[in-house]
TORMAR-912075 format. One record per residue (C-alpha): x, y, z; residue number from 1; residue in three letters. Coordinates in steps of 0.02 Angstrom, whole numbers, m for minus. Layout:
! residues N
> X|Y|Z|n|res
> X|Y|Z|NUM|ala;
...
! end
This chain:
! residues 420
> X|Y|Z|n|res
> 2640|m522|m403|1|unk;
> 2621|m364|m302|2|unk;
> 2603|m262|m457|3|unk;
> 2463|m375|m511|4|unk;
> 2375|m362|m347|5|unk;
> 2383|m170|m353|6|unk;
> 2313|m173|m526|7|unk;
> 2178|m292|m467|8|unk;
> 2126|m186|m323|9|unk;
> 2134|m24|m430|10|unk;
> 2015|m102|m553|11|unk;
> 1903|m165|m409|12|unk;
> 1895|10|m331|13|unk;
> 1858|90|m498|14|unk;
> 1720|m31|m527|15|unk;
> 1648|m3|m357|16|unk;
> 1647|179|m379|17|unk;
> 1563|167|m549|18|unk;
> 1416|71|m483|19|unk;
> 1294|171|m377|20|unk;
> 1258|94|m205|21|unk;
> 1109|m17|m203|22|unk;
> 1063|42|m29|23|unk;
> 1020|224|m72|24|unk;
> 854|296|m18|25|unk;
> 726|349|m152|26|unk;
> 718|530|m172|27|unk;
> 608|655|m271|28|unk;
> 659|798|m379|29|unk;
> 517|877|m470|30|unk;
> 422|749|m567|31|unk;
> 566|618|m548|32|unk;
> 590|485|m422|33|unk;
> 776|434|m409|34|unk;
> 859|278|m333|35|unk;
> 1035|218|m339|36|unk;
> 1089|363|m450|37|unk;
> 961|339|m586|38|unk;
> 777|371|m621|39|unk;
> 661|256|m528|40|unk;
> 511|177|m610|41|unk;
> 422|26|m548|42|unk;
> 290|m104|m565|43|unk;
> 226|m147|m386|44|unk;
> 88|m234|m299|45|unk;
> m18|m218|m140|46|unk;
> 45|m349|m17|47|unk;
> m35|m283|143|48|unk;
> m33|m461|227|49|unk;
> 154|m477|199|50|unk;
> 187|m408|370|51|unk;
> 79|m540|449|52|unk;
> 158|m694|367|53|unk;
> 314|m693|477|54|unk;
> 204|m713|630|55|unk;
> 137|m884|572|56|unk;
> 192|m1023|682|57|unk;
> 173|m1144|543|58|unk;
> 338|m1112|435|59|unk;
> 247|m1176|281|60|unk;
> 112|m1042|299|61|unk;
> 231|m919|360|62|unk;
> 412|m884|315|63|unk;
> 420|m1011|183|64|unk;
> 267|m945|99|65|unk;
> 340|m770|111|66|unk;
> 509|m810|38|67|unk;
> 427|m908|m104|68|unk;
> 314|m767|m146|69|unk;
> 449|m634|m138|70|unk;
> 555|m736|m258|71|unk;
> 410|m756|m372|72|unk;
> 372|m571|m372|73|unk;
> 553|m525|m399|74|unk;
> 569|m647|m546|75|unk;
> 417|m565|m624|76|unk;
> 486|m387|m607|77|unk;
> 377|m337|m459|78|unk;
> 489|m243|m341|79|unk;
> 384|m118|m246|80|unk;
> 266|m184|m109|81|unk;
> 134|m87|m10|82|unk;
> 123|m157|174|83|unk;
> 16|m132|319|84|unk;
> 108|m83|475|85|unk;
> m17|m146|599|86|unk;
> m197|m172|644|87|unk;
> m299|m95|784|88|unk;
> m420|m194|897|89|unk;
> m480|m370|863|90|unk;
> m639|m465|830|91|unk;
> m778|m394|723|92|unk;
> m796|m218|663|93|unk;
> m951|m174|555|94|unk;
> m990|m359|562|95|unk;
> m825|m403|477|96|unk;
> m685|m504|565|97|unk;
> m528|m399|558|98|unk;
> m357|m454|507|99|unk;
> m224|m478|641|100|unk;
> m147|m502|762|101|unk;
> m163|m315|807|102|unk;
> m17|m201|840|103|unk;
> m133|m107|960|104|unk;
> m249|m230|1045|105|unk;
> m315|m90|1160|106|unk;
> m297|96|1153|107|unk;
> m116|150|1208|108|unk;
> m70|m43|1239|109|unk;
> 44|m114|1104|110|unk;
> 98|m291|1065|111|unk;
> 270|m252|995|112|unk;
> 297|m430|951|113|unk;
> 176|m402|802|114|unk;
> 310|m290|723|115|unk;
> 417|m447|716|116|unk;
> 318|m489|558|117|unk;
> 357|m319|477|118|unk;
> 542|m346|528|119|unk;
> 538|m512|432|120|unk;
> 465|m450|270|121|unk;
> 573|m290|265|122|unk;
> 730|m395|293|123|unk;
> 682|m520|159|124|unk;
> 640|m377|40|125|unk;
> 803|m296|75|126|unk;
> 896|m450|23|127|unk;
> 805|m445|m142|128|unk;
> 833|m258|m171|129|unk;
> 640|m224|m161|130|unk;
> 556|m61|m89|131|unk;
> 415|m48|29|132|unk;
> 273|77|56|133|unk;
> 210|58|238|134|unk;
> 36|125|288|135|unk;
> 5|163|471|136|unk;
> m189|150|478|137|unk;
> m349|126|380|138|unk;
> m503|223|335|139|unk;
> m592|55|324|140|unk;
> m646|m75|443|141|unk;
> m545|m233|396|142|unk;
> m397|m183|502|143|unk;
> m482|m81|636|144|unk;
> m424|89|582|145|unk;
> m511|255|617|146|unk;
> m677|176|680|147|unk;
> m584|75|811|148|unk;
> m508|241|885|149|unk;
> m683|316|886|150|unk;
> m757|167|978|151|unk;
> m617|162|1099|152|unk;
> m651|350|1144|153|unk;
> m837|323|1151|154|unk;
> m866|450|1007|155|unk;
> m968|321|917|156|unk;
> m1061|171|987|157|unk;
> m985|1|1004|158|unk;
> m1141|m66|920|159|unk;
> m1042|m40|761|160|unk;
> m931|m182|805|161|unk;
> m1066|m299|743|162|unk;
> m1183|m184|654|163|unk;
> m1158|m151|471|164|unk;
> m1176|34|427|165|unk;
> m1256|103|267|166|unk;
> m1137|207|163|167|unk;
> m1209|368|229|168|unk;
> m1196|306|408|169|unk;
> m1018|251|380|170|unk;
> m973|430|309|171|unk;
> m1050|507|466|172|unk;
> m950|389|580|173|unk;
> m777|399|503|174|unk;
> m787|590|480|175|unk;
> m784|614|665|176|unk;
> m601|551|674|177|unk;
> m530|713|621|178|unk;
> m602|813|769|179|unk;
> m570|681|897|180|unk;
> m414|729|990|181|unk;
> m387|570|1088|182|unk;
> m417|468|932|183|unk;
> m286|563|841|184|unk;
> m166|549|985|185|unk;
> m187|356|993|186|unk;
> m157|350|806|187|unk;
> 1|455|830|188|unk;
> 60|337|965|189|unk;
> 46|192|851|190|unk;
> 140|287|714|191|unk;
> 280|328|832|192|unk;
> 290|148|887|193|unk;
> 330|99|708|194|unk;
> 450|249|674|195|unk;
> 551|210|830|196|unk;
> 573|24|785|197|unk;
> 740|m59|757|198|unk;
> 727|m215|650|199|unk;
> 775|m365|758|200|unk;
> 848|m458|613|201|unk;
> 940|m325|511|202|unk;
> 988|m214|660|203|unk;
> 928|m65|562|204|unk;
> 809|67|621|205|unk;
> 658|75|506|206|unk;
> 697|261|476|207|unk;
> 873|211|424|208|unk;
> 826|72|306|209|unk;
> 814|119|127|210|unk;
> 705|m35|91|211|unk;
> 567|78|170|212|unk;
> 540|194|21|213|unk;
> 381|277|89|214|unk;
> 288|303|255|215|unk;
> 102|332|219|216|unk;
> m29|413|335|217|unk;
> m160|278|308|218|unk;
> m250|174|176|219|unk;
> m371|288|83|220|unk;
> m399|423|215|221|unk;
> m555|518|167|222|unk;
> m642|665|247|223|unk;
> m799|572|215|224|unk;
> m909|726|236|225|unk;
> m875|898|167|226|unk;
> m904|968|346|227|unk;
> m747|875|399|228|unk;
> m638|943|254|229|unk;
> m547|1074|356|230|unk;
> m508|966|503|231|unk;
> m452|826|379|232|unk;
> m335|948|294|233|unk;
> m261|1003|457|234|unk;
> m237|819|506|235|unk;
> m151|771|348|236|unk;
> m31|922|361|237|unk;
> 11|897|542|238|unk;
> 39|705|521|239|unk;
> 142|726|364|240|unk;
> 252|854|450|241|unk;
> 272|736|600|242|unk;
> 324|592|498|243|unk;
> 449|701|394|244|unk;
> 525|769|558|245|unk;
> 552|596|627|246|unk;
> 598|503|467|247|unk;
> 679|634|355|248|unk;
> 761|501|241|249|unk;
> 596|425|185|250|unk;
> 465|488|68|251|unk;
> 292|531|136|252|unk;
> 125|503|48|253|unk;
> m53|516|104|254|unk;
> m119|349|33|255|unk;
> m256|446|m68|256|unk;
> m377|384|m200|257|unk;
> m374|541|m304|258|unk;
> m507|676|m312|259|unk;
> m645|539|m290|260|unk;
> m574|516|m118|261|unk;
> m612|694|m67|262|unk;
> m759|721|m189|263|unk;
> m670|883|m226|264|unk;
> m514|904|m339|265|unk;
> m468|1068|m255|266|unk;
> m449|990|m86|267|unk;
> m354|840|m164|268|unk;
> m231|970|m238|269|unk;
> m221|1068|m74|270|unk;
> m170|924|34|271|unk;
> m41|866|m94|272|unk;
> 35|1038|m110|273|unk;
> 102|1019|62|274|unk;
> 288|1023|65|275|unk;
> 297|870|174|276|unk;
> 203|761|48|277|unk;
> 326|702|m79|278|unk;
> 214|630|m212|279|unk;
> 30|605|m261|280|unk;
> m62|439|m261|281|unk;
> m221|384|m341|282|unk;
> m322|221|m327|283|unk;
> m440|159|m467|284|unk;
> m589|46|m437|285|unk;
> m696|26|m593|286|unk;
> m813|m103|m511|287|unk;
> m840|m7|m348|288|unk;
> m867|159|m436|289|unk;
> m994|87|m558|290|unk;
> m892|106|m714|291|unk;
> m886|m81|m751|292|unk;
> m1073|m100|m737|293|unk;
> m1087|3|m898|294|unk;
> m971|m113|m987|295|unk;
> m786|m150|m997|296|unk;
> m748|m15|m1135|297|unk;
> m829|113|m1017|298|unk;
> m721|58|m876|299|unk;
> m563|78|m981|300|unk;
> m615|252|m1045|301|unk;
> m661|313|m867|302|unk;
> m495|252|m801|303|unk;
> m401|346|m935|304|unk;
> m501|501|m897|305|unk;
> m478|487|m711|306|unk;
> m286|461|m734|307|unk;
> m274|614|m841|308|unk;
> m375|721|m722|309|unk;
> m266|677|m577|310|unk;
> m104|698|m679|311|unk;
> m156|874|m714|312|unk;
> m140|903|m522|313|unk;
> 29|826|m516|314|unk;
> 84|941|m661|315|unk;
> 23|1094|m570|316|unk;
> 115|1044|m407|317|unk;
> 273|983|m502|318|unk;
> 274|815|m404|319|unk;
> 277|630|m458|320|unk;
> 118|521|m458|321|unk;
> 96|339|m418|322|unk;
> m55|234|m468|323|unk;
> m52|148|m297|324|unk;
> m203|38|m313|325|unk;
> m296|m27|m467|326|unk;
> m394|m189|m487|327|unk;
> m520|m283|m591|328|unk;
> m616|m446|m563|329|unk;
> m587|m597|m671|330|unk;
> m703|m616|m826|331|unk;
> m884|m629|m773|332|unk;
> m830|m571|m600|333|unk;
> m788|m748|m552|334|unk;
> m696|m792|m395|335|unk;
> m629|m956|m463|336|unk;
> m436|m946|m496|337|unk;
> m459|m1060|m646|338|unk;
> m579|m939|m731|339|unk;
> m510|m832|m874|340|unk;
> m443|m656|m852|341|unk;
> m446|m582|m1029|342|unk;
> m528|m420|m978|343|unk;
> m417|m398|m826|344|unk;
> m259|m431|m930|345|unk;
> m311|m296|m1053|346|unk;
> m351|m177|m906|347|unk;
> m183|m208|m825|348|unk;
> m93|m176|m990|349|unk;
> m185|m9|m1008|350|unk;
> m145|52|m834|351|unk;
> 36|m10|m834|352|unk;
> 65|73|m1001|353|unk;
> 64|243|m909|354|unk;
> 222|208|m807|355|unk;
> 372|301|m876|356|unk;
> 282|331|m1044|357|unk;
> 214|481|m946|358|unk;
> 368|533|m851|359|unk;
> 261|602|m705|360|unk;
> 200|428|m667|361|unk;
> 333|340|m572|362|unk;
> 250|170|m544|363|unk;
> 83|69|m514|364|unk;
> 43|m56|m381|365|unk;
> m95|m178|m434|366|unk;
> m221|m236|m300|367|unk;
> m179|m364|m250|368|unk;
> m58|m512|m248|369|unk;
> m129|m669|m174|370|unk;
> 24|m780|m201|371|unk;
> m1|m968|m160|372|unk;
> m163|m945|m67|373|unk;
> m328|m1000|m141|374|unk;
> m510|m971|m105|375|unk;
> m595|m1111|m11|376|unk;
> m724|m1195|m117|377|unk;
> m903|m1155|m65|378|unk;
> m849|m1014|52|379|unk;
> m854|m834|m8|380|unk;
> m785|m735|137|381|unk;
> m626|m750|240|382|unk;
> m633|m830|410|383|unk;
> m504|m836|550|384|unk;
> m378|m971|517|385|unk;
> m388|m954|326|386|unk;
> m236|m901|231|387|unk;
> m228|m717|182|388|unk;
> m239|m667|3|389|unk;
> m263|m502|m79|390|unk;
> m451|m472|m45|391|unk;
> m480|m412|132|392|unk;
> m610|m507|239|393|unk;
> m759|m401|188|394|unk;
> m740|m443|4|395|unk;
> m764|m601|m82|396|unk;
> m605|m701|m85|397|unk;
> m537|m704|m257|398|unk;
> m625|m543|m314|399|unk;
> m474|m443|m360|400|unk;
> m333|m555|m312|401|unk;
> m192|m602|m437|402|unk;
> m136|m779|m392|403|unk;
> 35|m846|m442|404|unk;
> m54|m960|m562|405|unk;
> m126|m821|m668|406|unk;
> m4|m844|m811|407|unk;
> m79|m725|m935|408|unk;
> m89|m583|m808|409|unk;
> 93|m615|m757|410|unk;
> 146|m610|m939|411|unk;
> 71|m429|m947|412|unk;
> 155|m379|m781|413|unk;
> 325|m454|m826|414|unk;
> 329|m374|m1003|415|unk;
> 300|m200|m931|416|unk;
> 426|m230|m791|417|unk;
> 559|m278|m915|418|unk;
> 529|m119|m1017|419|unk;
> 580|m20|m867|420|unk;
! end
């Protein structure tokens, strides 16, 4: 009997030693991401509102929805989720009602209970062996972001809370962030609040939790104007260094769109050459950038061209690259969940095909998962009290969202995930 027990434990020990720990951090070596002792490739999604669901008082709309959606994603091979750490300010900004509740309701005043929602989603993801990319702030208005810091510090007028800027006005406004010292200080305080957090459920500090794969400067931070490029470059370098110093186990990324975000491929390369930036990201928006207006084949060809242009930068820098956002409306640009998705399915298949087939491309996160939520009939835009889905409040609800009912799209996603 004792002999059998010894043999049993010897086999168990040998097996345990042969299986890489599932709790290892994702690391980068040259073009390769690695996790649990093997190359790491992934199909992911943008799930920014996932950090807000745990705050819902209605369990059906909150924790029950979250668990159901995470189970659905895992079953379909989607294991990498991009989350929002927290919003800044509340009410309207540029005439758009922001998501919330905010982590920073007023400058330098934090509602730390809002991070309870991030605790919940990270804990639930950890149980499912999923990985998270967490971004700290936003270039755009729907979560407050850089404009809110500028309004708090009276660099720009609070008229922009309700007034919608033109594109040129918006560029002028946001470009001021990088030379506003109190704005950057307030941003850093919010970042530090997240980095110093200990998850109330798991008991793990965020910076010790391998579920958090990446800490990201912001969602699509742009210099906005060439005159701001040098200050922008300094800010990205200083912020990346600060994150890496405080959270050395996690990867650091900028949250960049590719060279379109800087309007200069040289600047895109310079900021990603920084030793504290672990990999390159790109975002691809065929509709917003006018490619789709010239026909679906043009959108596909321009997408392929854009991916290759940005891959060339990754090659020069010898770093991996992630297609961190990409999306396409339903056929006919319908917002109705029952409308077909033939073109979108073809587009997803094309973009996802780059993962691993090009070893420098580690993964792709589609924009965005809408789960069980649905647009409200006769209502185009989000209103407070509505359930969140993938489309932010300033966009038509259903524009780029993939719902759990989109069977043909999920067939494409699942097929690619299985191939990895």
